[in-house]
LOMAR-42107 format. One record per residue: z, y, x of N, C-alpha, C in turn. Coordinates in steps of 0.2 Angstrom, whole numbers, plus 5000, padded with zeros to 4 digits. Layout:
// LOMAR-42107
ZYXZYXZYX
...
//
This chain:
// LOMAR-42107
492748884977492248914980492548934986
492048924992492248954998492149034999
492649075000492549144999492449145008
492049185010491949205017491749305016
491949345020492249415018491649445026
491249495024491149525028491149595029
490949645032490949705033490549765028
491149825027490749865020490049895023
490049895031489549935032489049875036
489149825035488649785040488749705035
488249685032488249605028488449555031
488249565041488149485042488649545049
489049505053489049425052489649415044
489549325042490149345037490649275040
491349305040491849245042492249245037
492649185039493149175035494049205034
494149225030494749265027495249245033
495449195036495849215042495649235049
494849235050494649275056494849365053
494549365046494549435043495349495046
495649415043496349455044496649455050
496549425055496649425062496349505065
495749505064495349565067495549625063
495749635057496049695052495449735051
495049745056494649825054493949775057
493449775055492649745057492649805063
492049775067491949775074491349865073
491249865067490849935065490949985061
491949975061492250005058492350015052
492049965048492049955041492549925039
492649885032493149865030492949805028
493449755027493049685026493149675019
492849645015492749635008492449565008
492649525002492349454998491449474996
491249425000490549405001490449404990
490649374989490849354982491449354979
491649404973492249394971492449334965
493149294966493249234964493649244956
493549204952493849214947494449164944
495049194941495349154939495349084937
495949044937495548974937496148974929
496748984930497248974924497349014920
497149004914497249044909497949104909
497949164904498749194906499049174902
498849124896499549064894499749034899
499548984901499648944909500149004913
499749054918500049114923500749124919
500849134913501549164909502049114911
501949064912502448994912502748964920
502249024923502249034932502849084933
503449074939503549124942503349164947
503649224949503149264954502749214962
502949174963502849154969502249094967
502149064961501949024959501049074956
501249104954500549144954500349204959
500649194963500349224971500149174973
500349124974499849064975499149044973
499049054966498649044959498149104964
498449164965497849204966497749214975
498149204978497649194986497449144986
497649074984497049034985496249034985
496249104979495449084978495349144982
495749194985495249244989495249215000
495749174999496149155006495849065006
495249045006495048985004494948945011
495048965015495048935022495848915023
496448935022497148925021497048875014
497448805018497748765014498248775009
498348745004498848754999499648765001
499648685006500348705010500448755013
499848795017500048845023500148895017
499848925011499948965008500648975004
500848915003501648915001502048905005
502048905011502448915016502548975019
501949015017501949085020502449135013
502149105007502349125003503249135002
503249055002504149055003504449075008
504249115012504349145019504649215017
503949245013504049305012504449325006
504449275001504849324994505449264994
505849294999506549245000507149294997
507749295001508249315000508149395002
507749415005507549475004507449535003
507149474996507249514988507849524983
507949574982508749604978508649554971
508249544969507949514962507549454964
507949394958507549344959506949334955
506949394952506049394948505549424952
505749464960505349474964505249554962
504649554956504549614953504849614947
505449644945505449634938505049714933
505049704928504749764923505149784919
505349844920505749884916505249934910
505649914904505149964899505650034898
505450084900505450154896505250204894
505150234889504950284886504050274887
504150214880503550164880503050144886
503250144893502950134897503150064901
502850014904503249984908503050004915
503649984919503749994923503849944930
503449924933503249884940503549894945
504249864944504649884949504449854956
504349884961503749854966504249854975
504949874972505349924979505949864980
506049794977506449744977506749714984
506149724989506249694995506649735002
506449715007506949755012506949815015
506349835013506349915015506249975008
506549945002506449964996505650014995
505249984998504550014995504149954994
503549964989503149944987502749894993
502849914997502449885004502649835007
503249825006503449745005503349705002
503049714997502549654994502149634999
501649655002501149635005501449625013
501849665015502149655024502649615023
502849585019503249525020503049465023
502349455019501949385019501549425026
501349465027500649485031500949425039
501449445039501649415046501449345047
501649315042501749225041500849215040
500449235037499749265036499549245042
499649305046499349325053499449255058
500249235059500149175064500049135060
499849105053499449065054498649055055
498649115053497849125055497749125065
498249155068498149145073498049055077
498749005074498448945076497748915072
497848935068497048895065496448905068
496448975072495848995075495948985084
496648975085496648955091496749025098
496949065095496849135096497449115102
497449145109497549135115498049195117
497749255117498249335117498849335111
499149345113499549395109499349455105
499649475099499349505094499749575094
499349625095499849695095499549725087
499949725083499949765077499849815077
499449875077499549945076499349985071
499850035071499850045062500150125063
499850155058499950225055500350235050
500850265048501350255043501450335039
501350335034501350405029502150385027
502550355029503150335028503450265026
503250235023503350185021502950115024
502350105025502150055028502350045035
502450065038502850065046503350045045
503950055042504449995042504449955039
504049945030503749855030503749805035
503149865039502749815045503149795051
503649835053504149815056504749775055
504749775049505449725046505149665047
504349655045503949585044503849555050
503749595054503449575061503949585067
504549605064505049605070505449535073
505349515080505549465082505049405080
504249415079504049355076503549355083
503649275086503249275093502649275095
502449295099501749325100501249365096
501949425097501549485091502049545096
501749595095502249665096501649715091
502249755089502049805082502149875085
501649925085501749995087501450035080
501950075080501950125073501850185073
501450215073501450285072501650335066
502150375067502050405061502050485061
502150525055502050625056502850635056
502950655064503650675064503850705059
503650765058503850805052503750815046
503150735044503050715037503350665034
504050645034504250595031505050605028
505350565024505850595022506550575027
506950605027507450585031507750495032
507650495025507550395026507250365028
506550385025506050335029506050365037
506150405041506250415047506850385050
507450375047507950345048507850265049
507550235045507550175043506850155050
506550205052506050185057506450175063
506650225065506850235072507450205073
507950165069508350105069508350055069
507450035066507149975067507549935072
507649855073507949825077507249775078
507249725084506649685085506449685094
506449655097506249675104505549705105
505249665099504149695100504149735094
504649775094504649845089504749905093
504049955092504150025095503850085089
504350115090504050185085503850245087
503450275087503250335090502850405084
503250445084503250525081502650565084
502150585079501750625082501750705079
501550735085501550805081500850835077
500950815071500350795067500550775061
499950775058500150735050499850665050
499950625045499550555043498850535045
498550595043497950585044497750575052
497950615055497850625062498350575065
498650515064499050465067498550415063
498250415057497850365054497050365061
496850435063496350445065496250415073
496950445075497150425081497150315082
497450305078497450215077496750175077
496550225071495550215071495250195077
495350245080494850265087495150225093
495750205090495950115098495550095095
495450045090495550005088494449995090
494050055088493550055090493350065097
493950075102493750095108493450015113
493250015113492949955118493149915123
493049985127493650005134494149975135
494549995128495349995129495449905126
494849895122494949815120494749755123
494249775130494349745136494949735141
495349795141495949815147496349775144
496549775135497049725131496849645134
496349635132496049575133496349535141
496049565145496449545150496949545153
497549585150498349575150498449545144
497949505140498149455135498449455127
498349525128498249565119497649565116
497849565110497249605105497449625099
497249675097497349705093497249685084
497549715080497649695071498049755071
497949735063498149815058498649775052
499149815052499749815046499549875039
499049915040498949945035498549915031
498449945025498149915020497249905019
497149935028496249895029496249855029
496949805029496849735032496749705025
496449645025496249595020496849585017
497349565024497749525022498449545018
498349625017498849675015498649675007
497849685007497649705000497849644995
497649594997497649514992498249504990
498649524994499449494990499749564983
499249624986499549664980499049634974
498649634975498049594968498749564964
499049504967499549464963499849504959
500349574960500749564957500449614949
499849624950499449654943499349604938
499249544942499349484938499849434935
500349484939501149454936501249464931
500949544931501349584925501149584918
500449574919499949554913500449474911
500249444914500549354912501149394908
501649404913502549434912502249464904
501849534902501949554895501749514891
501149464892501049424887501549374886
501949344890502449284889503249324884
503049384885503749444882503649444874
502749434872502349454866502549514867
502349574872502149644871501649644871
501049604871500349584872500049524868
499549564866499049484865498849464870
498449384867497949354871497449404873
497149404879496549444881496549534878
497249554875497249624874497349664882
496749704883496849744887497649794889
497749794895498149864896497949914902
498149974902498049994905498649994911
498350034918498650034925498750094926
499350114930499250164931499750194939
499450204943499450194951499650274956
500250304957500250334962499950344969
499550354970499050344975498850394983
498650364987498750394992497950384997
498350315000497750275004497350215000
497250234994496950214990497050114986
497450094993497550014993497949994985
498250024983498649984980498449994972
497950034970497650054965497150014967
496649994971496249964975496649874970
497049874973497149784971497249764963
497449844962497249834951496549824951
496049844954495449864952495249784953
495249744961495249694961495449624956
496349644955496449594948496149614944
495849654940495249684934494749624936
494349634940493749594943493849524943
494549494946494549414945494749404939
494749444931494849424927495549444923
495849484925496349534922496049564917
496249584910496149614905496549674908
496149734911496149784912495849824908
495849874906495449934902495549994907
495850034907495750104913496250094918
496050104923496350134929496550174929
497150214931497350294931497550314937
497250354942497450384949497850414946
498350424951498750484951499050524958
498650594958498850594965499350654965
499650694970500050744970499650794972
499950844975499650914978499150904982
498950854985498450824990498050784985
497650824983497150784976496450784976
496450744984495850744987495450674981
495950634979495550584975495350584969
495850654965495650694959495050724959
495050754964494450774964493650754965
493850704969493250644969493150624965
493650594960493650574952493150624948
493350674948493150734945492550744945
492250774952491550804954491050734958
491250684959491050634963490950664971
491050714974491150724981492050734983
491950694989492450674995492650724997
493050774997492950845003493950835006
493750815011494550815014494550895020
494050915018494050985021494451035017
495051015017495451075013496351075018
496851115015497451115018497851065017
498151045021498550975021499250995019
499450975014500250995009500650945010
501250965013501950905012502150905006
502450845003502550864996503050824996
503550814990504050754988503850694989
503350674990503050604988502850614994
502950595000502650585006501850545008
502350485005501750425007501050425002
501250504999500450504996500050554999
500550605006500150675007499550625011
499150625010498650595012497850635010
497350635015496750655015496250625015
496450575020495750535020495950455017
495850445013495950375008495450305010
495550305016495350245020495050175014
495350155011495350095005494550115000
494650185000494050214995493450174995
493250175004492550135008492550055002
493150055002492949964996492649974991
492850024985492750044979492050064982
491850124987491050144987490550114988
490850044991490249984992490049954985
490749944983490749904978490149924972
490150024971489850064967489150084968
489150054975488250074979487950004979
488349954973487849914972487749854980
488449864981488749834988488149844993
487849894995487449914999487749925007
487749885012488149905016487849965022
487049985019486850035023487150105020
487150115013487250155010488050175012
488450165011488950145013489350175020
488850135026489150155032488650245032
488250255030487950325027488450385026
488850365017489250395017489650395022
490150345025490750355031490350405036
489850395037489650445046489850515043
489450515036489550595034490350605035
490750575030491350605032491750615039
491450575042491650565050491250645051
490850645052490550715054490550765049
490750765045490550835041491250845035
491550775035492350785032492150785025
491550765022491550755015490750695015
490650685006490050655005490350664999
489650644995489350634988489050594986
489550564981489050484975488350524972
488050474971487550464965487750484959
487250514955487550484949487750434945
487250394947487250304947487850284949
488050304955488750284957489250304952
489350354951489650384945489850344940
489450324935489250314932489650244930
489750214939490250154939490950164939
491050224939491750224939492050244933
491750244926491850244921492550194919
492850154922493250124922494150144925
493950224928494450264932494650324929
495050344928495350404922495650434931
495750494931496150524937496550584935
497150594938497750664936497950674942
498250724940498650744948499350804946
499650794949500450824947500850854953
500950934951501350964957502050964959
502250984962503150974964503550984957
503451074954503851074947503551014942
503150984941502850924938503350874940
503250834945503550794948504350794946
504550864948505150864946505550854939
505050874935505350884928505150824923
504750774926504750714922505150684925
505650694931506050634934506650654932
506750724929507550754924507350734917
506650734913506450704907506650634906
506150594910506350524909507250504910
507550544913508250514915508750544909
508650614907508950634901508950584894
508150564894508050544888508250454889
508250424892508350354894508550314899
508950384906509350354908509050324914
508550294914508050274919507850314925
508050294933507950344936507350314943
506850374941506150354944506150394953
505850374957505650404964505150464963
505150484968504650544967503850534966
503750474970503050454970502850414961
503250374961503150334955503450414946
503550444950503650514943502950544944
502550554949501850564950501550534945
501650464945501150424941501450434935
502050454930502250454925502150514922
502050564927501850634926501050634921
500650614928499850584925499750544919
500150494919500050464912500350474907
500850554906501050574900500650644898
500250654903499450694902498950674898
498850594901498350564899498350554891
498950514890499250514884499050564880
499350624880499350674875498750684875
498250704880497450724881497150684876
497150604878496750554876496850494869
497850524869497850504862497550424863
497650394869497750324870498350284870
498550234866499150214867499150134869
498650134873498450054876499350034879
499349994880500049954881500049984891
500350014894500350034900500750024904
500649984910501049964917500950044921
501650054925501450104930501850064936
501650074941501750064947502350094949
502850064951503450104953503550074959
503350134964503150114972503650114975
504350144973504950164980505550154976
506150134977506850144975506850234976
507250234971507350324970507950354975
508250284980508850284984508250304992
507750304990507350324995507250384997
507150414992507050494992507750544988
508250504991509050534985508950624984
508850654987508950724988508250764983
507850734983507350754979507350724973
507350654972507650644965508350674963
508850684965509550714962509350784962
509050834966508850874966508450904958
508150844955507650864949508050844946
508650814946509050794940509450844936
509850874943510450934944510250964949
510051034950510151064955510751084960
511251084956511951074959512051024963
511650964963511950904969511650924977
511150974976510650994984511251004988
511851024986512451044992512650984994
512650934990512950864993512850855002
512950825004512750785011512450755011
511650725015511250655014512150585011
512350575014512950545014513150545008
513350595003513750614998513050594992
512350604995511850614990511850534989
511750484993511950414990512350384987
512850404988513550384985513150424975
513150484976513050514968512350474964
512050454969511250444964511450364963
512050324967512350284962512850274956
513050334959513550354951512950364945
512650394948512150434940511650384938
511250334942510850294940511150204938
511750214940512150144938511650084943
511450114947511050044950511450034959
511749974959512049974964511550014972
512050024976511650054984511249984987
510549984988510149924992510549924999
510449865000510649855008510249905014
509649905011509349945016509549985019
509750045013510150115012510950105017
511150055016511750035017511750045026
511449985028511349995033511250025038
510650075036510550125039511150175042
511450195036512250235036512450235045
512550155048512950175054512550155059
511950145055511350095062511250125068
511250135075511050165082510250185080
510150245083509250265085509150225091
508550185090508450155094507750165096
507450235092506850225094506650315094
506550355100506550425099505850445105
505250425103504750425107504350485105
504150535106503550575103503150605104
502550595104501950615107501650655102
500950705107500450745102499750685102
499450695096498950655094498550635097
498450685106497950655109498150615114
498950605115499250565118499350485115
499050485111499350415106499150345112
498550345115498450295118498550285124
498850315126499350345133499850295130
500350335128500750285124500750225123
500350185118500150125118499950085127
499850115130499750085136500350065140
500550135139501150145143501750075139
501750095135502150025131502049955133
501449945131501149895133500949855141
501249905145500949915152500349865153
499849925151499249885153498949965157
//
């Protein structure tokens, strides 16, 4: 089946997967979604005999139908190589009655590597396929992990440049050090005096600026996105949920067609949306458990049917989830309103103008497969300590939000369904917060000492990504106000 894509805000025109990947965002500001949802061809018994790369091919070829199998194989082989410190790519670890899907074994030790290792290869393949004349400028906002993972993927890729905006005072010290030490002649990092939502809004405004697009084209450039709004980011994320189910089945943890629950720590909604897509294509998933931190805009949405970003923005120990505008939720809204682009466009207009919208009761009924919960800072720390004391397994602050929400859900519901928790970052990325949760006396240690202590406590080798930044020189030190974001882009591109 040939799968085409259209905008959530306008059902025409329909374009190919490669065109959607190159554009990133639709011209009307909407997000690209498949016109039809494909279905898995192989059974899970068959998929269980395949390794991660082979399962990735089976999933991606369902969605990216204008890529040949050979093109996809080349992209997959280039992405999931020695950059990953585990031959499994995504190990599954059992701890305290749940299965932790470790998505952080790539170059930047966060789940974003799973998609951003392959996106540059998909994009450059798409550029050749569509005879693109301009150089691609990746423009991205990050709440901490996307930026580094995107730059690691695109560094020195011919005919591309990448510009990353991040909240100067809203990421962990390790996240910032990873970004500002990034190598690559085509990489540029800018801290903004504002939060992630301000960075994301500024990036979207540039994408929608027609005058800027003309100026860029005249200079031989075209924008694209590495954020999870890009369908080329989302589809690779679907693969690991299919893989998790196939692995649990092969290992005898579940029976054929037995449903599992999936818990995802969620900010921008892309990672849990990928699990929803995995369910749509035939993965036996029952509940999708959406875990929020103190910025619980998604919890409130699932509880009340109203999405309202008009609230205090809280800086937490799980900064990649410190988000009040969950861009990918638009794709779910499109689905639950009966794939009505007019309704979706109207609700997104309300969000833009009033900062909130409310879905109908009919739409809310279609969210029955979702469960939501949230964990505050104390609860996040407590679950890290509890899991470590009970099992010796160490998790990061984002995974801890998911673990706490799952623990609460299990107690309240009595649901003992086999459950996969998306473990989205290495504890080394948030060493101080993790160690402080296990033993507050560790807080007196320096950042360097924290890393060594975490190695001792966890028994897990220090990842190359952390060793690398200990001595790496700072290469990027630009900081700007949110209103000057476009000016900085123009200055860097010389237009």
